[in-house]
KOLZAFI-789119 format. One record per residue (C-alpha): residue number from 0; residue in three letters; x, y, z. Coordinates in pm, whole numbers. Layout:
N
- NUM | ALA | X | Y | Z .
...
This chain:
312
- 0 | MET | -453 | -1544 | 1936 .
- 1 | MET | -278 | -1301 | 2167 .
- 2 | LYS | -496 | -1006 | 2265 .
- 3 | ARG | -386 | -655 | 2160 .
- 4 | ARG | -316 | -527 | 2511 .
- 5 | SER | -83 | -817 | 2593 .
- 6 | PHE | 74 | -801 | 2246 .
- 7 | LEU | 189 | -442 | 2290 .
- 8 | GLY | 397 | -538 | 2589 .
- 9 | ALA | 525 | -857 | 2432 .
- 10 | GLY | 618 | -678 | 2109 .
- 11 | LEU | 859 | -447 | 2286 .
- 12 | GLY | 1057 | -740 | 2418 .
- 13 | ALA | 1048 | -920 | 2084 .
- 14 | LEU | 1189 | -617 | 1906 .
- 15 | ALA | 1503 | -558 | 2108 .
- 16 | VAL | 1782 | -415 | 1895 .
- 17 | GLY | 2131 | -544 | 1944 .
- 18 | SER | 2450 | -337 | 1943 .
- 19 | THR | 2495 | -406 | 1570 .
- 20 | GLY | 2157 | -250 | 1486 .
- 21 | VAL | 2014 | -588 | 1383 .
- 22 | CYS | 1666 | -679 | 1504 .
- 23 | VAL | 1689 | -949 | 1769 .
- 24 | GLY | 1396 | -1181 | 1832 .
- 25 | SER | 1274 | -1305 | 2168 .
- 26 | ASP | 1483 | -1620 | 2120 .
- 27 | GLY | 1800 | -1411 | 2086 .
- 28 | ALA | 1843 | -1484 | 1715 .
- 29 | ALA | 1917 | -1194 | 1481 .
- 30 | GLU | 1672 | -1129 | 1198 .
- 31 | GLU | 1753 | -939 | 881 .
- 32 | ILE | 1496 | -667 | 813 .
- 33 | ILE | 1475 | -483 | 482 .
- 34 | ASP | 1251 | -176 | 482 .
- 35 | ILE | 1130 | -113 | 125 .
- 36 | HIS | 951 | 215 | 199 .
- 37 | GLN | 1115 | 523 | 348 .
- 38 | HIS | 1165 | 885 | 240 .
- 39 | ILE | 1413 | 1172 | 261 .
- 40 | ASN | 1276 | 1482 | 441 .
- 41 | PHE | 950 | 1300 | 521 .
- 42 | LEU | 737 | 1577 | 675 .
- 43 | GLY | 1062 | 1764 | 744 .
- 44 | ARG | 1248 | 1483 | 923 .
- 45 | ARG | 1621 | 1545 | 908 .
- 46 | ASN | 1869 | 1291 | 773 .
- 47 | PRO | 2036 | 1215 | 1111 .
- 48 | GLU | 1688 | 1144 | 1251 .
- 49 | LEU | 1616 | 904 | 965 .
- 50 | LEU | 1941 | 718 | 1034 .
- 51 | ALA | 1856 | 690 | 1403 .
- 52 | HIS | 1497 | 591 | 1325 .
- 53 | GLN | 1602 | 300 | 1103 .
- 54 | ALA | 1863 | 183 | 1354 .
- 55 | ALA | 1607 | 192 | 1635 .
- 56 | MET | 1375 | -35 | 1435 .
- 57 | GLY | 1659 | -279 | 1369 .
- 58 | VAL | 1646 | -231 | 992 .
- 59 | THR | 1952 | -364 | 810 .
- 60 | LYS | 1878 | -218 | 465 .
- 61 | THR | 1644 | 65 | 363 .
- 62 | VAL | 1500 | 154 | 23 .
- 63 | LEU | 1438 | 526 | -27 .
- 64 | LEU | 1139 | 630 | -237 .
- 65 | PRO | 1169 | 985 | -378 .
- 66 | SER | 911 | 1228 | -507 .
- 67 | GLY | 881 | 1357 | -861 .
- 68 | SER | 971 | 1712 | -961 .
- 69 | GLU | 761 | 1998 | -827 .
- 70 | MET | 500 | 2082 | -1090 .
- 71 | ALA | 155 | 2237 | -1100 .
- 72 | LEU | -28 | 1977 | -1308 .
- 73 | GLY | -357 | 1796 | -1271 .
- 74 | SER | -164 | 1486 | -1171 .
- 75 | THR | -17 | 1675 | -874 .
- 76 | HIS | -348 | 1842 | -783 .
- 77 | GLY | -215 | 2173 | -911 .
- 78 | GLY | 103 | 2133 | -707 .
- 79 | LYS | -67 | 2047 | -378 .
- 80 | SER | 59 | 1688 | -396 .
- 81 | ASN | 420 | 1776 | -478 .
- 82 | GLY | 669 | 1590 | -262 .
- 83 | LEU | 428 | 1294 | -234 .
- 84 | ALA | 205 | 1535 | -37 .
- 85 | ALA | 454 | 1499 | 249 .
- 86 | ARG | 744 | 1736 | 162 .
- 87 | VAL | 952 | 1439 | 43 .
- 88 | PHE | 1264 | 1525 | -159 .
- 89 | GLY | 1331 | 1395 | -510 .
- 90 | THR | 1558 | 1136 | -665 .
- 91 | GLU | 1875 | 1344 | -652 .
- 92 | ALA | 1849 | 1377 | -272 .
- 93 | ALA | 1783 | 1004 | -233 .
- 94 | ALA | 2078 | 913 | -456 .
- 95 | ARG | 2308 | 1150 | -265 .
- 96 | PHE | 2201 | 997 | 68 .
- 97 | VAL | 2273 | 646 | -62 .
- 98 | ALA | 2615 | 755 | -187 .
- 99 | GLU | 2693 | 886 | 162 .
- 100 | HIS | 2568 | 584 | 354 .
- 101 | GLY | 2667 | 286 | 142 .
- 102 | ASP | 2526 | -62 | 141 .
- 103 | ALA | 2265 | -1 | 411 .
- 104 | TYR | 2056 | 208 | 168 .
- 105 | ALA | 1926 | 186 | -189 .
- 106 | PHE | 1700 | 414 | -391 .
- 107 | PHE | 1418 | 415 | -645 .
- 108 | CYS | 1365 | 696 | -897 .
- 109 | ASN | 1050 | 894 | -962 .
- 110 | GLU | 904 | 1159 | -1190 .
- 111 | VAL | 561 | 1308 | -1258 .
- 112 | PRO | 439 | 1065 | -1527 .
- 113 | ASP | 268 | 1321 | -1751 .
- 114 | ALA | 554 | 1574 | -1732 .
- 115 | GLU | 757 | 1644 | -2043 .
- 116 | GLY | 1077 | 1441 | -2030 .
- 117 | ALA | 954 | 1205 | -1756 .
- 118 | VAL | 1071 | 890 | -1936 .
- 119 | ALA | 1418 | 1031 | -2003 .
- 120 | ALA | 1451 | 1144 | -1641 .
- 121 | MET | 1364 | 802 | -1503 .
- 122 | GLU | 1597 | 628 | -1745 .
- 123 | ARG | 1886 | 854 | -1646 .
- 124 | TRP | 1843 | 762 | -1281 .
- 125 | LEU | 1803 | 391 | -1355 .
- 126 | ALA | 2135 | 410 | -1538 .
- 127 | ARG | 2285 | 574 | -1228 .
- 128 | GLY | 2184 | 302 | -985 .
- 129 | ALA | 1812 | 338 | -906 .
- 130 | ILE | 1664 | -8 | -850 .
- 131 | GLY | 1295 | 69 | -911 .
- 132 | ILE | 1033 | 335 | -986 .
- 133 | GLY | 815 | 494 | -720 .
- 134 | GLU | 648 | 572 | -499 .
- 135 | SER | 412 | 653 | -787 .
- 136 | LYS | 154 | 875 | -618 .
- 137 | PHE | -24 | 1087 | -876 .
- 138 | SER | -381 | 1170 | -970 .
- 139 | LEU | -393 | 961 | -1285 .
- 140 | GLU | -591 | 663 | -1406 .
- 141 | VAL | -387 | 352 | -1337 .
- 142 | ASP | -415 | 251 | -1703 .
- 143 | SER | -369 | 601 | -1852 .
- 144 | ALA | -110 | 669 | -2123 .
- 145 | PRO | 136 | 844 | -1884 .
- 146 | MET | 124 | 552 | -1641 .
- 147 | VAL | 165 | 302 | -1924 .
- 148 | ARG | 486 | 483 | -2019 .
- 149 | VAL | 611 | 434 | -1662 .
- 150 | TYR | 540 | 61 | -1686 .
- 151 | GLU | 717 | 45 | -2022 .
- 152 | VAL | 1028 | 198 | -1866 .
- 153 | ALA | 1013 | -55 | -1582 .
- 154 | GLN | 977 | -338 | -1830 .
- 155 | ALA | 1267 | -219 | -2044 .
- 156 | HIS | 1498 | -189 | -1742 .
- 157 | GLY | 1377 | -492 | -1547 .
- 158 | VAL | 1282 | -300 | -1232 .
- 159 | PRO | 969 | -297 | -1010 .
- 160 | VAL | 710 | -20 | -976 .
- 161 | LEU | 562 | 75 | -637 .
- 162 | LEU | 212 | 229 | -651 .
- 163 | HIS | 12 | 423 | -391 .
- 164 | PHE | -356 | 336 | -433 .
- 165 | GLN | -593 | 586 | -270 .
- 166 | GLU | -954 | 617 | -381 .
- 167 | GLY | -1033 | 960 | -524 .
- 168 | MET | -674 | 1083 | -495 .
- 169 | TYR | -404 | 866 | -650 .
- 170 | ASN | -388 | 584 | -908 .
- 171 | HIS | -756 | 573 | -995 .
- 172 | GLY | -916 | 251 | -1115 .
- 173 | PHE | -797 | -17 | -875 .
- 174 | ASP | -1077 | -243 | -998 .
- 175 | ARG | -918 | -228 | -1347 .
- 176 | PHE | -563 | -284 | -1232 .
- 177 | HIS | -578 | -649 | -1335 .
- 178 | LYS | -563 | -529 | -1697 .
- 179 | VAL | -228 | -363 | -1626 .
- 180 | LEU | -97 | -679 | -1459 .
- 181 | GLU | -199 | -881 | -1762 .
- 182 | ARG | -52 | -634 | -2010 .
- 183 | PHE | 285 | -620 | -1830 .
- 184 | PRO | 346 | -973 | -1697 .
- 185 | ARG | 724 | -917 | -1680 .
- 186 | VAL | 696 | -611 | -1456 .
- 187 | ASN | 683 | -664 | -1081 .
- 188 | PHE | 425 | -430 | -929 .
- 189 | ILE | 412 | -348 | -557 .
- 190 | GLY | 83 | -226 | -406 .
- 191 | HIS | 52 | 7 | -108 .
- 192 | ALA | -176 | 249 | 80 .
- 193 | GLN | -537 | 291 | 183 .
- 194 | THR | -727 | 146 | -112 .
- 195 | TRP | -484 | -143 | -149 .
- 196 | TRP | -520 | -244 | 215 .
- 197 | GLY | -891 | -166 | 240 .
- 198 | HIS | -958 | -417 | -34 .
- 199 | VAL | -835 | -713 | 168 .
- 200 | ASP | -1202 | -704 | 277 .
- 201 | ALA | -1456 | -845 | 31 .
- 202 | LYS | -1713 | -599 | 172 .
- 203 | HIS | -1487 | -293 | 161 .
- 204 | ASP | -1646 | 49 | 118 .
- 205 | PRO | -1408 | 232 | -122 .
- 206 | LYS | -1470 | 560 | 58 .
- 207 | ALA | -1334 | 420 | 387 .
- 208 | MET | -963 | 493 | 419 .
- 209 | TYR | -903 | 320 | 755 .
- 210 | PRO | -1190 | 72 | 796 .
- 211 | LYS | -1251 | -102 | 1126 .
- 212 | GLY | -1394 | -433 | 1233 .
- 213 | PRO | -1367 | -793 | 1114 .
- 214 | VAL | -1250 | -859 | 756 .
- 215 | ALA | -1464 | -1056 | 513 .
- 216 | PRO | -1215 | -1285 | 331 .
- 217 | GLY | -1173 | -1275 | -44 .
- 218 | GLY | -1124 | -905 | -110 .
- 219 | LEU | -988 | -772 | -438 .
- 220 | THR | -633 | -730 | -304 .
- 221 | ASP | -635 | -1088 | -179 .
- 222 | ARG | -751 | -1214 | -517 .
- 223 | TYR | -502 | -1004 | -709 .
- 224 | LEU | -214 | -1140 | -501 .
- 225 | ALA | -333 | -1495 | -552 .
- 226 | ASP | -398 | -1465 | -925 .
- 227 | TYR | -107 | -1256 | -1054 .
- 228 | PRO | 253 | -1370 | -1001 .
- 229 | ASN | 385 | -1021 | -1085 .
- 230 | LEU | 202 | -846 | -799 .
- 231 | PHE | 342 | -796 | -449 .
- 232 | GLY | 236 | -612 | -135 .
- 233 | ASP | 407 | -344 | 77 .
- 234 | LEU | 307 | -372 | 445 .
- 235 | SER | 387 | -11 | 526 .
- 236 | ALA | 212 | 290 | 677 .
- 237 | GLY | -93 | 331 | 895 .
- 238 | SER | -304 | 167 | 627 .
- 239 | GLY | -103 | -156 | 639 .
- 240 | LYS | -91 | -158 | 1016 .
- 241 | ASN | -465 | -90 | 1032 .
- 242 | ALA | -536 | -391 | 809 .
- 243 | PHE | -356 | -612 | 1061 .
- 244 | ASP | -486 | -446 | 1377 .
- 245 | ARG | -853 | -457 | 1278 .
- 246 | ASP | -866 | -837 | 1249 .
- 247 | GLU | -563 | -1028 | 1373 .
- 248 | GLU | -705 | -1369 | 1284 .
- 249 | HIS | -754 | -1266 | 922 .
- 250 | ALA | -414 | -1095 | 919 .
- 251 | ALA | -233 | -1408 | 1038 .
- 252 | ALA | -396 | -1618 | 766 .
- 253 | PHE | -332 | -1350 | 502 .
- 254 | LEU | 38 | -1328 | 591 .
- 255 | LEU | 78 | -1703 | 579 .
- 256 | ARG | -117 | -1736 | 254 .
- 257 | HIS | 87 | -1466 | 79 .
- 258 | GLN | 421 | -1521 | 249 .
- 259 | ASP | 596 | -1519 | -90 .
- 260 | LYS | 427 | -1197 | -204 .
- 261 | LEU | 461 | -955 | 90 .
- 262 | MET | 747 | -723 | 189 .
- 263 | LEU | 812 | -524 | 504 .
- 264 | GLY | 789 | -148 | 459 .
- 265 | THR | 750 | 120 | 726 .
- 266 | ASP | 669 | 460 | 564 .
- 267 | CYS | 657 | 634 | 901 .
- 268 | ALA | 765 | 996 | 950 .
- 269 | ASP | 850 | 996 | 1321 .
- 270 | ALA | 1204 | 1043 | 1449 .
- 271 | GLU | 1203 | 776 | 1722 .
- 272 | GLY | 1159 | 443 | 1544 .
- 273 | ARG | 987 | 297 | 1849 .
- 274 | GLY | 675 | 341 | 2060 .
- 275 | GLU | 309 | 378 | 1969 .
- 276 | LYS | 368 | 677 | 1739 .
- 277 | CYS | 588 | 470 | 1507 .
- 278 | SER | 366 | 265 | 1276 .
- 279 | GLY | 674 | 98 | 1129 .
- 280 | ALA | 788 | -42 | 1462 .
- 281 | GLY | 429 | -147 | 1527 .
- 282 | GLN | 406 | -331 | 1197 .
- 283 | ILE | 736 | -510 | 1257 .
- 284 | ALA | 595 | -621 | 1592 .
- 285 | ASN | 274 | -733 | 1418 .
- 286 | VAL | 469 | -956 | 1180 .
- 287 | ARG | 665 | -1107 | 1469 .
- 288 | GLN | 346 | -1181 | 1658 .
- 289 | LEU | 131 | -1304 | 1369 .
- 290 | VAL | 388 | -1508 | 1173 .
- 291 | ALA | 508 | -1791 | 1396 .
- 292 | ASP | 698 | -1974 | 1121 .
- 293 | PRO | 1052 | -1832 | 1109 .
- 294 | VAL | 1093 | -1927 | 743 .
- 295 | ALA | 779 | -1736 | 640 .
- 296 | ARG | 878 | -1444 | 862 .
- 297 | ALA | 1223 | -1427 | 704 .
- 298 | LYS | 1065 | -1403 | 359 .
- 299 | ILE | 843 | -1113 | 464 .
- 300 | PHE | 1116 | -933 | 656 .
- 301 | ALA | 1386 | -962 | 389 .
- 302 | GLY | 1385 | -1256 | 148 .
- 303 | ASN | 1106 | -1137 | -80 .
- 304 | ALA | 1257 | -789 | -103 .
- 305 | ARG | 1595 | -930 | -200 .
- 306 | ARG | 1433 | -1135 | -476 .
- 307 | VAL | 1184 | -881 | -612 .
- 308 | LEU | 1412 | -577 | -589 .
- 309 | ASN | 1725 | -769 | -696 .
- 310 | LEU | 1910 | -655 | -386 .
- 311 | SER | 2263 | -781 | -325 .
């Protein structure tokens, strides 16, 4: 296994971006990359910066995940978590951006699940071209009545739901999530964030958001992915990158084992799309380093997203 210090240098060469904006591997072959996790106005990033960021990473298609409406409810921590706690704009802004930039972008819809009219709002956007629901990032039990209504909308419209699992903050009850998966077998769920990625480790301390050190195989996330055909994983953010960086040997085996269940996402707020500050570029480099099989890599980079999100 390549050591981290040599990988950082090698990754830069492997991630050269051609004049068409397509990611080019070290062998010169172009690779399609679909990013299933980006945001409008992420921590104040402007739209031209987002466009440049995605081009710098070599992303060929980007899925925008909006926030719900701004509301002071318990589910939004009294309003403190509005905008996905990152100043992210809502569905209307995401839909407008997609209309302006065509086939290179798609959008999900979102609404505060326990808000009055949430179901009707999501259904309106699904009728107007949204291809999924999320990022669902609210302080609610994962099997609560408002969340169940979200899953029912997804089931009725045949779209996936992307969930942010974070102990003590969002989507409480990860250990009970299997009951949701069993109740809604026709809904494709996509897991993401600190608690999701921490639980690749069988010895995970739920209070640890970015755990370090070797991973004990057989964690809850690993078992969920293996046992439930309607569950998928989003590789994005510092939490996903941390899960790979902390134990590359485990990460390589995990990626190979779940090559049909994992999708590339970035969820990074920088404007550059390259360098050490960009977790998305780092995670793309991780996948290139850790997944030697080009067929498996193509699934993770794009194929699984096309299938699960019904992308054209």
